[in-house]
C-alpha positions in Angstrom: 0.0 0.0 0.0 1.2 3.4 -0.9 0.2 5.1 2.3 -0.9 4.1 5.8 -4.5 3.3 5.0 -7.2 1.5 7.0 -7.1 -2.2 6.3 -10.5 -4.0 6.6 -11.5 -7.6 6.5 -13.7 -8.7 3.5 -15.5 -11.9 2.8 -16.0 -12.2 -1.0 -16.8 -14.9 -3.5 -14.2 -14.7 -6.2 -13.3 -17.0 -9.1 -10.3 -19.1 -8.0 -9.0 -19.5 -11.6 -8.8 -15.7 -11.9 -7.0 -15.4 -8.6 -4.5 -18.1 -9.6 -3.9 -16.4 -13.0 -3.4 -13.0 -11.4 -1.1 -14.5 -8.8 1.1 -16.0 -11.5 1.1 -12.8 -13.6 1.9 -10.5 -10.6 4.3 -12.9 -8.9 2.6 -12.5 -5.6 2.8 -15.0 -2.7 -0.7 -14.7 -1.1 -4.2 -14.2 -2.4 -4.5 -11.0 -0.3 -1.4 -9.5 -1.9 -2.7 -10.5 -5.3 -6.1 -8.8 -4.8 -4.4 -5.7 -3.4 -1.9 -5.4 -6.3 -4.7 -5.9 -8.8 -6.7 -3.1 -7.2 -3.7 -0.9 -7.2 -3.2 -1.6 -11.0 -6.8 -0.5 -11.6 -6.3 2.7 -9.7 -3.0 3.3 -11.6 -4.7 2.7 -14.9 -7.2 5.5 -14.1 -4.3 7.9 -13.2 -2.5 7.1 -16.4 -5.7 7.5 -18.5 -6.4 10.9 -16.9 -2.8 12.0 -17.4 -2.9 11.1 -21.0 -6.1 13.0 -21.5 -4.6 16.1 -19.9 -1.5 15.9 -22.1 -3.5 15.3 -25.2 -5.5 18.4 -24.7 -7.9 19.0 -27.6 -6.6 16.0 -29.6 -9.1 13.3 -30.2 -8.4 10.1 -28.2 -10.3 6.9 -27.8 -10.5 4.8 -24.6 -8.8 1.5 -25.4 -9.4 0.2 -21.9 -13.2 0.6 -22.3 -12.9 -1.3 -25.7 -11.0 -4.1 -24.0 -13.7 -4.4 -21.3 -16.4 -4.8 -23.9 -14.6 -7.8 -25.5 
């Protein structure tokens, strides 16, 4: 975690195959670490997307992340 933030316990139903795949891709040791890193990547993706939009200014851009989500 980037800063000292409140940690809470959650009880969720998640697909084990996706957890295993993410764990392999991220190289994490625990499922908790895997979920935390995946959530951090989602937040980072938003920051990158917003930064690109600011840099692009008035240039036309399309959201490739939204297109990937539709597939």
